[in-house]
C-alpha positions as CSV (number, residue, x, y, z in Angstrom):
1,X,127.5,63.5,-17.5
2,X,130.0,62.1,-15.0
3,X,131.9,59.0,-16.0
4,X,131.0,55.8,-14.2
5,X,134.2,54.7,-12.3
6,X,132.9,51.1,-12.3
7,X,132.3,50.8,-16.0
8,X,135.1,48.3,-16.2
9,X,133.1,45.9,-14.0
10,X,130.1,45.6,-16.3
11,X,129.9,42.8,-18.9
12,X,129.6,43.9,-22.5
13,X,126.0,43.6,-23.8
14,X,127.2,41.8,-26.9
15,X,129.0,39.3,-24.7
16,X,125.9,38.6,-22.6
17,X,123.8,38.2,-25.8
18,X,126.4,35.8,-27.2
19,X,126.4,33.9,-23.9
20,X,122.6,33.6,-23.9
21,X,122.7,32.3,-27.4
22,X,125.4,29.8,-26.4
23,X,123.3,28.9,-23.3
24,X,120.4,27.9,-25.6
25,X,122.7,25.7,-27.6
26,X,124.2,24.2,-24.4
27,X,120.7,23.3,-23.1
28,X,120.2,21.3,-26.2
29,X,123.6,19.6,-26.0
30,X,122.9,18.6,-22.4
31,X,119.7,16.8,-23.5
32,X,117.4,19.1,-21.5
33,X,113.8,18.6,-22.9
34,X,111.3,21.4,-23.3
35,X,109.4,20.1,-20.2
36,X,112.6,20.1,-18.1
37,X,113.7,23.5,-19.4
38,X,111.1,25.3,-17.4
39,X,112.6,23.6,-14.3
40,X,116.1,24.8,-15.2
41,X,114.9,28.4,-16.0
42,X,113.3,28.7,-12.6
43,X,116.4,27.5,-10.7
44,X,119.5,29.4,-9.7
45,X,121.6,27.4,-12.3
46,X,119.9,29.3,-15.2
47,X,122.0,32.6,-14.8
48,X,124.9,30.4,-13.7
49,X,124.8,28.7,-17.1
50,X,125.3,32.1,-18.7
51,X,128.4,32.7,-16.6
52,X,129.7,29.3,-17.6
53,X,129.2,30.0,-21.3
54,X,131.1,33.3,-20.9
55,X,134.0,31.6,-19.1
56,X,134.2,28.4,-21.2
57,X,132.6,28.2,-24.7
58,X,133.0,31.9,-25.6
59,X,136.6,31.8,-24.5
60,X,137.2,28.7,-26.7
61,X,135.6,30.6,-29.6
62,X,137.9,33.6,-28.9
63,X,141.0,31.5,-28.9
64,X,139.9,29.8,-32.2
65,X,139.5,33.2,-33.8
66,X,142.9,34.5,-32.6
67,X,144.7,31.3,-33.7
68,X,143.0,31.5,-37.1
69,X,143.9,35.1,-37.5
70,X,147.5,34.4,-36.7
71,X,147.6,31.6,-39.3
72,X,146.2,34.0,-41.9
73,X,148.8,36.7,-41.1
74,X,151.6,34.1,-41.2
75,X,150.5,32.9,-44.6
76,X,150.4,36.5,-45.9
77,X,153.8,37.3,-44.3
78,X,155.4,34.2,-45.9
79,X,153.9,35.2,-49.3
80,X,155.3,38.7,-49.0
81,X,158.7,37.3,-48.0
82,X,158.7,35.1,-51.1
83,X,157.8,38.0,-53.4
84,X,160.5,40.2,-51.9
85,X,163.1,37.5,-52.2
86,X,162.2,36.9,-55.8
87,X,162.3,40.6,-56.6
88,X,165.7,41.0,-54.9
89,X,167.1,37.9,-56.8
90,X,165.8,39.3,-60.1
91,X,167.5,42.6,-59.4
92,X,170.7,40.9,-58.5
93,X,170.6,38.9,-61.7
94,X,170.0,42.0,-63.7
95,X,172.4,44.2,-61.8
96,X,174.6,44.7,-64.9
97,X,171.7,46.7,-66.4
98,X,171.0,48.7,-63.2
99,X,172.9,51.8,-62.1
100,X,174.9,51.8,-58.9
101,X,172.7,54.3,-57.1
102,X,169.6,52.2,-57.8
103,X,171.3,49.1,-56.4
104,X,172.4,51.1,-53.3
105,X,168.8,52.3,-52.8
106,X,167.5,48.8,-53.1
107,X,170.1,47.6,-50.6
108,X,169.1,50.3,-48.2
109,X,165.4,49.4,-48.5
110,X,166.1,45.7,-47.9
111,X,168.3,46.5,-44.9
112,X,165.6,48.7,-43.4
113,X,163.0,46.0,-44.0
114,X,165.3,43.4,-42.3
115,X,165.8,45.8,-39.3
116,X,162.1,46.3,-39.0
117,X,161.5,42.5,-39.1
118,X,164.2,42.0,-36.4
119,X,162.5,44.7,-34.2
120,X,159.1,43.1,-34.6
121,X,160.5,39.6,-34.0
122,X,162.2,40.9,-30.8
123,X,159.1,42.8,-29.5
124,X,157.4,39.6,-28.3
125,X,157.7,35.8,-28.4
126,X,154.8,35.0,-30.8
127,X,155.4,31.2,-30.5
128,X,155.1,31.4,-26.7
129,X,151.9,33.5,-27.0
130,X,150.4,31.0,-29.4
131,X,151.5,28.2,-27.2
132,X,149.6,29.8,-24.4
133,X,146.5,30.2,-26.7
134,X,146.7,26.5,-27.8
135,X,147.2,25.2,-24.3
136,X,144.3,27.2,-22.8
137,X,142.0,26.3,-25.7
138,X,142.9,22.6,-25.3
139,X,142.3,22.7,-21.5
140,X,139.0,24.5,-22.0
141,X,137.8,22.1,-24.7
142,X,138.8,19.1,-22.6
143,X,137.0,20.4,-19.6
144,X,133.9,21.3,-21.6
145,X,133.6,17.9,-23.4
146,X,134.1,16.1,-20.1
147,X,131.4,18.3,-18.4
148,X,129.0,17.7,-21.3
149,X,129.5,14.0,-21.3
150,X,129.1,13.7,-17.5
151,X,125.8,15.7,-17.4
152,X,124.1,14.9,-20.7
153,X,120.6,13.8,-19.9
154,X,121.2,14.0,-16.1
155,X,120.6,17.7,-15.3
156,X,117.0,17.3,-14.3
157,X,115.9,14.2,-12.3
158,X,112.4,13.7,-10.9
159,X,111.3,17.2,-11.8
160,X,114.3,18.8,-9.9
161,X,117.8,20.0,-10.7
162,X,120.3,17.2,-10.0
163,X,121.8,17.5,-6.6
164,X,125.5,18.2,-7.6
165,X,124.9,20.0,-10.8
166,X,125.3,23.6,-9.4
167,X,128.4,22.6,-7.6
168,X,129.8,21.1,-10.9
169,X,129.0,24.4,-12.7
170,X,130.9,26.4,-10.1
171,X,133.9,24.1,-10.3
172,X,133.9,24.3,-14.1
173,X,133.7,28.1,-13.9
174,X,136.6,28.2,-11.5
175,X,138.7,25.9,-13.6
176,X,138.0,27.9,-16.8
177,X,139.1,31.1,-15.1
178,X,142.3,29.5,-13.9
179,X,143.1,28.3,-17.4
180,X,142.6,31.8,-18.9
181,X,144.6,33.4,-16.1
182,X,147.5,31.1,-16.8
183,X,147.4,31.9,-20.5
184,X,147.3,35.6,-19.6
185,X,150.4,35.3,-17.4
186,X,152.2,33.5,-20.3
187,X,151.0,36.2,-22.8
188,X,152.3,39.2,-20.8
189,X,155.6,37.4,-20.0
190,X,156.4,37.3,-23.8
191,X,156.8,41.0,-24.2
192,X,160.4,42.3,-24.4
193,X,161.8,45.5,-22.9
194,X,162.6,48.4,-25.3
195,X,166.3,47.7,-24.8
196,X,165.8,44.1,-26.0
197,X,164.0,45.4,-29.1
198,X,166.9,47.8,-29.8
199,X,169.5,45.1,-29.4
200,X,167.5,42.9,-31.9
201,X,167.9,45.7,-34.5
202,X,171.5,46.5,-33.8
203,X,173.6,43.3,-33.7
204,X,176.7,45.3,-32.7
205,X,175.1,46.1,-29.3
206,X,174.5,42.5,-28.4
207,X,177.8,42.2,-26.5
208,X,177.2,45.4,-24.6
209,X,173.6,44.7,-23.7
210,X,174.2,41.0,-23.0
211,X,174.7,41.5,-19.2
212,X,171.7,43.8,-19.1
213,X,169.5,41.1,-20.7
214,X,170.8,38.5,-18.2
215,X,170.1,40.8,-15.3
216,X,166.6,41.5,-16.7
217,X,166.0,37.8,-17.0
218,X,167.2,37.2,-13.5
219,X,164.9,39.9,-12.2
220,X,161.9,38.5,-14.1
221,X,162.6,35.0,-12.8
222,X,162.9,36.4,-9.2
223,X,159.6,38.3,-9.7
224,X,157.8,35.2,-11.0
225,X,159.1,33.2,-8.0
226,X,158.1,36.0,-5.6
227,X,154.6,36.2,-7.0
228,X,154.1,32.4,-7.1
229,X,152.7,32.3,-3.4
230,X,150.2,34.9,-4.3
231,X,149.0,33.0,-7.4
232,X,148.8,29.7,-5.4
233,X,146.9,31.4,-2.6
234,X,144.4,33.0,-5.0
235,X,143.8,29.7,-6.7
236,X,143.2,28.0,-3.4
237,X,140.8,30.7,-2.3
238,X,138.8,30.4,-5.6
239,X,138.5,26.7,-5.0
240,X,137.4,27.3,-1.3
241,X,134.8,29.8,-2.4
242,X,133.4,27.3,-4.9
243,X,133.3,24.5,-2.3
244,X,131.6,26.8,0.2
245,X,128.9,27.8,-2.3
246,X,128.3,24.1,-3.2
247,X,128.0,23.1,0.5
248,X,125.7,26.1,1.2
249,X,123.5,24.9,-1.7
250,X,123.5,21.4,-0.4
251,X,122.4,22.6,3.1
252,X,119.5,24.5,1.4
253,X,118.5,21.3,-0.4
254,X,118.6,19.3,2.9
255,X,116.7,21.9,4.9
256,X,113.7,19.7,4.5
257,X,113.8,16.0,4.3
258,X,113.5,14.7,0.7
259,X,110.7,12.2,0.2
260,X,113.2,9.6,-1.1
261,X,115.3,9.7,2.1
262,X,114.7,8.1,5.4
263,X,114.8,10.2,8.6
264,X,118.1,8.6,9.6
265,X,119.7,9.1,6.2
266,X,118.5,12.7,6.0
267,X,119.9,13.6,9.4
268,X,123.2,11.9,8.7
269,X,123.5,13.7,5.3
270,X,122.6,17.0,6.9
271,X,125.2,16.6,9.7
272,X,127.8,15.7,7.1
273,X,126.8,18.8,5.0
274,X,127.0,21.1,8.0
275,X,130.5,19.7,8.9
276,X,131.6,20.2,5.3
277,X,130.2,23.7,5.2
278,X,132.0,24.6,8.4
279,X,135.2,23.2,7.0
280,X,134.7,25.2,3.8
281,X,134.1,28.4,5.8
282,X,137.3,27.7,7.6
283,X,139.1,27.1,4.4
284,X,137.8,30.4,2.9
285,X,139.0,32.3,6.0
286,X,142.4,30.5,6.1
287,X,143.1,31.1,2.4
288,X,141.9,34.7,2.6
289,X,144.4,35.3,5.4
290,X,147.1,33.4,3.4
291,X,146.4,35.5,0.3
292,X,146.7,38.8,2.3
293,X,149.9,37.6,4.0
294,X,151.4,36.5,0.6
295,X,150.4,39.8,-1.0
296,X,151.8,41.8,1.9
297,X,155.1,39.8,1.8
298,X,155.4,40.4,-1.9
299,X,154.8,44.1,-1.5
300,X,157.2,44.5,1.5
301,X,160.0,42.5,-0.1
302,X,160.1,43.6,-3.8
303,X,163.8,42.8,-4.1
304,X,164.0,39.5,-2.3
């Protein structure tokens, strides 16, 4: 059996199942009644709610689990450090009753443990990683609670999906993806090079490798500055795509005059929607070209 080259693009079945469970809970939190639920299920926003749950509530739950696991490891590590310290102190107090080889062996073990701890500490900046987790979780929670408060009891109006609800969902999905992308950039920026880990374990090499670390930091800073236009262009393109989808949906809604609108109001709203859609199309094209140009410039000028 040949391997699917696009397996990476499929969403894990467990993730979809968890998102569908979260979607059911979200429907309840948004105050959608059983009668209105049928309207929501028959609309394009129903699968979009699954995507939203994957990008926002499930990511919040993932960050909660990661932070909780780190706290548990930290408590276990601190407990182990206390035990080792007490054991070493006890041996030092009783050193008159211990042989010199035994003391030397204990000293070698302690030195090895300290070296391992220094290597692990230098491998990555755990505080920066957790800072990224906490910041992303806070941003996602704030956005979710604001979204829930804004749309509770307002998703279905007059037997139809509220006019701007789909647009709001697309915007929340885009914002959630941006928050996770920022956290991911922070996470990967915390890992140190092998030379940095070696210098953490051998203090005598600090002076020799000092300039190498400074040069590496300068290269990383230059690379981040060089990639910033690409990041900005990608974020602008995401926003333009969301705006275009919202305007397209609005045009579909205004294809026929709603009963609650006068002929004049309907025509004016449709003209405005067409203008906004054309502007959104232009923005998508412009930011697509900008992203291509930024990516090309970053590739052609790797050392600038």
